[in-house]
C-alpha positions as CSV (number, residue, x, y, z in Angstrom):
1,X,7.7,18.8,-110.8
2,X,7.0,22.1,-112.7
3,X,7.5,20.3,-116.0
4,X,4.8,17.8,-115.2
5,X,2.5,20.6,-114.1
6,X,2.8,22.4,-117.5
7,X,2.3,19.2,-119.4
8,X,-0.9,18.5,-117.5
9,X,-2.3,22.0,-118.1
10,X,-1.4,21.8,-121.8
11,X,-3.3,18.5,-122.0
12,X,-6.4,20.0,-120.3
13,X,-6.4,23.0,-122.7
14,X,-6.0,21.0,-125.8
15,X,-8.4,18.2,-124.9
16,X,-12.0,17.9,-125.9
17,X,-14.3,21.0,-125.7
18,X,-16.3,19.4,-122.8
19,X,-13.5,20.6,-120.4
20,X,-14.0,24.3,-119.9
21,X,-11.3,26.9,-119.5
22,X,-12.8,27.8,-116.1
23,X,-12.2,24.2,-114.9
24,X,-8.6,24.4,-116.2
25,X,-8.0,27.6,-114.3
26,X,-9.3,26.1,-111.1
27,X,-7.2,23.0,-111.6
28,X,-4.2,25.3,-112.3
29,X,-4.7,27.2,-109.1
30,X,-5.1,24.0,-107.0
31,X,-1.9,22.5,-108.5
32,X,0.0,25.8,-108.0
33,X,-1.1,26.0,-104.4
34,X,-0.1,22.3,-103.8
35,X,3.4,23.1,-105.2
36,X,4.0,26.5,-103.8
37,X,2.8,25.9,-100.2
38,X,5.3,23.1,-99.5
39,X,8.0,25.2,-101.2
40,X,7.1,28.2,-99.0
41,X,7.2,26.0,-95.9
42,X,10.6,24.7,-96.8
43,X,11.9,28.2,-97.4
44,X,10.6,29.4,-94.0
45,X,12.1,26.4,-92.2
46,X,15.5,27.1,-93.9
47,X,15.3,30.8,-92.9
48,X,14.5,29.8,-89.3
49,X,17.3,27.3,-89.1
50,X,19.8,29.8,-90.6
51,X,18.6,32.4,-88.0
52,X,19.1,29.9,-85.2
53,X,22.5,28.9,-86.5
54,X,23.5,32.6,-86.8
55,X,22.4,33.1,-83.2
56,X,24.2,30.0,-82.0
57,X,27.3,31.2,-83.8
58,X,27.1,34.6,-82.2
59,X,26.7,33.0,-78.8
60,X,29.7,30.8,-79.4
61,X,31.7,33.9,-80.2
62,X,30.6,35.6,-77.0
63,X,31.5,32.6,-74.9
64,X,34.9,32.3,-76.6
65,X,35.6,35.9,-75.9
66,X,34.5,35.4,-72.3
67,X,36.7,32.4,-71.9
68,X,39.7,34.3,-73.2
69,X,39.0,37.1,-70.7
70,X,38.8,34.4,-67.9
71,X,42.3,33.1,-68.5
72,X,43.6,35.3,-65.7
73,X,41.1,33.8,-63.2
74,X,41.8,31.0,-60.9
75,X,39.6,28.1,-62.3
76,X,41.2,25.5,-64.5
77,X,39.8,24.9,-67.9
78,X,39.1,21.2,-68.5
79,X,38.4,19.3,-71.7
80,X,35.6,16.8,-72.2
81,X,38.1,14.0,-71.8
82,X,39.3,15.5,-68.5
83,X,35.7,15.6,-67.2
84,X,35.0,12.0,-68.3
85,X,38.2,10.9,-66.6
86,X,37.6,12.7,-63.3
87,X,34.0,11.3,-63.1
88,X,35.0,7.8,-64.1
89,X,32.7,8.1,-67.2
90,X,30.0,9.8,-65.2
91,X,29.6,6.7,-63.0
92,X,28.1,8.2,-59.8
93,X,25.3,10.6,-60.1
94,X,24.6,12.9,-57.1
95,X,21.5,14.6,-58.4
96,X,19.6,16.1,-61.3
97,X,17.6,19.2,-62.0
98,X,16.5,21.7,-64.7
99,X,20.1,22.8,-65.1
100,X,21.5,19.3,-65.8
101,X,23.1,16.6,-63.8
102,X,25.7,16.5,-61.0
103,X,28.3,13.7,-60.7
104,X,30.9,12.9,-58.1
105,X,34.4,13.1,-59.3
106,X,38.0,13.2,-58.2
107,X,40.9,15.4,-59.3
108,X,44.3,14.0,-60.1
109,X,45.5,14.9,-56.6
110,X,42.7,12.8,-55.1
111,X,40.5,15.7,-54.0
112,X,36.8,14.8,-54.3
113,X,34.7,17.2,-56.5
114,X,31.1,17.6,-57.7
115,X,30.8,18.0,-61.5
116,X,27.7,19.8,-62.8
117,X,27.1,18.9,-66.4
118,X,24.8,21.6,-68.0
119,X,22.1,20.1,-70.2
120,X,20.1,23.2,-70.8
121,X,22.1,26.4,-70.2
122,X,19.7,29.2,-69.7
123,X,19.9,32.6,-71.4
124,X,22.1,31.4,-74.2
125,X,24.8,30.3,-71.7
126,X,24.3,33.2,-69.3
127,X,24.1,30.9,-66.3
128,X,27.4,29.2,-67.3
129,X,29.2,32.5,-67.8
130,X,27.7,33.9,-64.6
131,X,29.0,31.0,-62.5
132,X,32.6,31.3,-63.9
133,X,32.7,35.1,-63.8
134,X,31.5,35.4,-60.2
135,X,32.7,32.5,-58.0
136,X,35.6,31.9,-60.4
137,X,37.3,35.1,-59.2
138,X,36.6,34.8,-55.4
139,X,37.4,32.6,-52.4
140,X,35.5,32.7,-49.1
141,X,34.7,30.1,-46.4
142,X,31.0,30.4,-47.0
143,X,30.9,30.4,-50.8
144,X,31.3,27.1,-52.7
145,X,34.7,27.0,-54.5
146,X,34.8,26.6,-58.3
147,X,37.9,24.5,-59.2
148,X,37.4,24.6,-62.9
149,X,35.1,24.4,-65.9
150,X,34.7,22.7,-69.2
151,X,33.8,24.6,-72.4
152,X,34.6,22.1,-75.1
153,X,32.5,22.6,-78.2
154,X,28.9,22.6,-77.1
155,X,29.8,20.8,-73.9
156,X,29.5,22.8,-70.6
157,X,30.5,21.6,-67.1
158,X,31.4,23.2,-63.8
159,X,33.8,21.5,-61.3
160,X,33.1,22.4,-57.6
161,X,34.4,21.3,-54.3
162,X,32.4,18.3,-53.0
163,X,29.9,18.8,-50.2
164,X,29.2,15.5,-48.5
165,X,26.1,16.8,-46.7
166,X,24.5,18.1,-49.9
167,X,22.1,21.0,-49.6
168,X,20.1,22.5,-46.7
169,X,16.7,21.6,-48.1
170,X,17.5,17.9,-47.6
171,X,17.4,18.5,-43.9
172,X,14.6,21.0,-43.4
173,X,12.3,19.4,-46.1
174,X,13.4,15.8,-45.6
175,X,11.9,13.2,-47.9
176,X,13.7,10.5,-45.9
177,X,12.5,10.5,-42.3
178,X,15.8,8.7,-41.3
179,X,17.8,11.8,-42.1
180,X,18.9,13.3,-38.8
181,X,17.3,16.6,-37.7
182,X,19.4,19.7,-37.3
183,X,19.7,21.1,-33.8
184,X,18.8,24.7,-33.1
185,X,22.4,25.4,-32.4
186,X,23.4,24.0,-35.8
187,X,20.6,26.0,-37.5
188,X,22.0,29.2,-36.0
189,X,25.5,28.2,-37.2
190,X,24.1,27.7,-40.7
191,X,22.2,31.0,-40.6
192,X,25.3,32.9,-39.6
193,X,27.3,31.2,-42.3
194,X,24.8,32.3,-45.0
195,X,24.8,35.8,-43.7
196,X,28.6,36.0,-43.7
197,X,28.7,34.7,-47.2
198,X,26.2,37.3,-48.4
199,X,28.1,40.0,-46.6
200,X,31.3,39.0,-48.4
201,X,29.5,39.0,-51.8
202,X,27.9,42.4,-51.2
203,X,30.7,44.2,-49.4
204,X,33.9,42.2,-49.8
205,X,33.8,41.9,-53.6
206,X,34.5,44.6,-56.2
207,X,32.4,44.6,-58.2
208,X,29.7,43.5,-55.8
209,X,28.0,40.2,-56.5
210,X,24.2,40.0,-56.0
211,X,23.1,36.4,-55.9
212,X,19.3,36.8,-56.4
213,X,18.5,33.1,-55.6
214,X,19.3,32.4,-52.0
215,X,17.2,29.4,-50.9
216,X,17.8,26.1,-49.1
217,X,18.5,24.2,-52.3
218,X,21.4,26.6,-53.1
219,X,22.9,26.3,-49.6
220,X,25.5,23.5,-49.5
221,X,26.9,21.9,-46.3
222,X,30.3,20.5,-45.8
223,X,31.2,17.6,-43.5
224,X,31.1,20.0,-40.4
225,X,27.9,21.7,-41.6
226,X,29.7,24.8,-42.6
227,X,27.6,26.8,-45.1
228,X,28.6,27.2,-48.7
229,X,26.5,29.5,-50.9
230,X,26.2,27.9,-54.4
231,X,24.6,28.4,-57.8
232,X,25.3,31.8,-59.2
233,X,23.4,31.3,-62.5
234,X,21.2,34.4,-61.8
235,X,23.9,36.5,-60.1
236,X,24.7,40.0,-61.3
237,X,27.8,42.2,-60.9
238,X,27.3,45.8,-59.7
239,X,29.8,48.5,-59.1
240,X,30.6,48.9,-55.4
241,X,29.9,52.6,-55.5
242,X,26.3,52.0,-56.4
243,X,24.3,51.9,-53.1
244,X,20.9,51.3,-54.8
245,X,20.4,48.7,-57.4
246,X,17.3,48.7,-59.6
247,X,16.1,45.5,-61.2
248,X,13.8,45.7,-64.3
249,X,12.6,42.1,-64.0
250,X,11.9,39.7,-61.1
251,X,14.8,37.3,-60.5
252,X,14.8,34.3,-58.2
253,X,12.4,31.8,-56.9
254,X,8.9,32.6,-55.6
255,X,8.8,32.4,-51.9
256,X,12.4,33.5,-51.5
257,X,12.5,36.8,-53.4
258,X,12.0,40.2,-51.8
259,X,8.7,40.3,-49.8
260,X,7.5,43.4,-51.6
261,X,7.6,41.4,-54.8
262,X,6.0,38.2,-53.6
263,X,5.2,36.9,-50.1
264,X,2.9,34.5,-48.3
265,X,3.1,34.7,-44.5
266,X,0.6,32.4,-42.8
267,X,3.1,30.7,-40.5
268,X,5.1,33.9,-40.2
269,X,1.9,35.7,-39.0
270,X,1.4,33.0,-36.4
271,X,5.0,33.3,-35.2
272,X,4.8,37.1,-35.0
273,X,1.5,37.1,-33.0
274,X,3.1,34.6,-30.5
275,X,6.2,36.7,-30.0
276,X,4.2,40.0,-29.8
277,X,2.0,38.4,-27.1
278,X,5.0,37.2,-25.1
279,X,4.1,33.5,-25.7
280,X,6.6,30.8,-26.4
281,X,6.8,29.2,-29.8
282,X,6.1,25.7,-28.5
283,X,9.7,24.5,-29.2
284,X,10.7,21.1,-27.8
285,X,14.0,21.8,-26.1
286,X,16.6,19.2,-26.7
287,X,19.3,21.4,-25.1
288,X,19.2,24.3,-22.8
289,X,18.9,27.5,-24.7
290,X,17.1,26.0,-27.7
291,X,14.0,28.2,-27.1
292,X,16.1,31.3,-27.0
293,X,17.8,30.4,-30.2
294,X,14.5,29.7,-31.9
295,X,13.1,33.1,-30.7
296,X,16.2,34.9,-31.9
297,X,16.1,33.3,-35.4
298,X,12.4,34.1,-35.6
299,X,12.9,37.8,-34.7
300,X,15.8,38.2,-37.1
301,X,13.7,36.6,-39.8
302,X,10.8,39.0,-39.2
303,X,13.2,42.0,-39.4
304,X,14.5,40.6,-42.8
305,X,11.0,40.4,-44.4
306,X,9.8,43.9,-43.6
307,X,7.8,45.2,-46.5
308,X,9.6,48.5,-46.7
309,X,13.2,47.8,-47.7
310,X,14.5,50.8,-45.7
311,X,13.2,49.1,-42.5
312,X,15.3,46.0,-43.1
313,X,18.7,45.7,-41.3
314,X,21.9,45.6,-43.3
315,X,23.5,42.2,-43.7
316,X,26.3,43.3,-41.2
317,X,23.6,44.1,-38.7
318,X,21.9,40.7,-39.3
319,X,25.2,39.0,-38.4
320,X,25.5,41.0,-35.2
321,X,21.9,40.1,-34.3
322,X,22.5,36.4,-35.0
323,X,25.7,36.3,-32.9
324,X,24.3,38.6,-30.1
325,X,21.9,37.9,-27.2
326,X,18.2,37.4,-27.9
327,X,17.0,40.4,-25.8
328,X,19.4,42.9,-27.4
329,X,17.0,43.9,-30.2
330,X,13.3,44.6,-30.2
331,X,10.5,43.0,-32.2
332,X,9.9,45.0,-35.4
333,X,6.6,46.1,-36.9
334,X,4.2,43.4,-38.1
335,X,5.1,42.8,-41.8
336,X,2.1,40.4,-42.1
337,X,-0.6,42.9,-41.1
338,X,-1.5,43.8,-44.7
339,X,-1.9,40.1,-45.7
340,X,-5.4,39.9,-44.2
341,X,-7.0,39.0,-40.9
342,X,-4.8,37.6,-38.2
343,X,-4.5,33.9,-37.9
344,X,-3.3,33.7,-34.3
345,X,-5.4,30.6,-33.6
346,X,-4.1,28.8,-36.6
347,X,-3.1,25.2,-35.9
348,X,0.6,24.7,-36.4
349,X,2.0,21.2,-35.6
């Protein structure tokens, strides 16, 4: 291409006098620009791809080192072929999200499992390594069990115990009206299970495990509606001796993170005003005691969303409150007062 360019310029210079040197210079600049710009673009693309490849190579090294360190942990490491076999070539899909897809599978001993195939591992694989390094080392009734994982080339998958009732959000935010409603007694049972799972993560593990994304979508339910905390992609490990943990960036899902970070409390304000005025919550009792359970869950929830973290009860105290009698603890300060005017006459179905 350069050879053709020089030939063309030579012909312009040595041609008839009617073609000026100024015109030749302009043509030369135009042709140089036409040649150099694509070359520059190609060079930049090559440098970018090399940078990406170097970053990917470094991440692979980190994950390889991490997997070597995890050999002493309980989860089994599976190959891609193992995962394909246990899911029957990914035949039955259970769900899909931003993390990837979940398939039903079966281990060689016949135990049903849920296999999460990660399509877009966040943070250069951080969510994958978080899952393996946290729940891969622990076992508790109220934390989902990780049986194994797959790290075969660029393929990533996590193998969990199978939860036939899926996640809590399917019941409290039902898309299908035919799905049975949870009784107040069962809701209390689920709340206690979540609290006990968090207590174990915070106080029973060393280092402590902070989940950072407790929400209905991450609370799984087994056949008997026992609670299983799941998804540890945002979890962090902290030394047990550290009583205060400072976080430099917001972690979690809006609406479920600490109230001093983000909170919207329209319905909470209505509930607080009813409780403060000694009015019932308009609960339709299907069983005796439903109104008392609803009141207890509401009061505990209000304690847990106090704006000042020092006013919130510890997770051990929360368990005692959930398992105790309704009248054994007072109504806390109104955490919704600073949100604006009261909405006590708000219509709530």
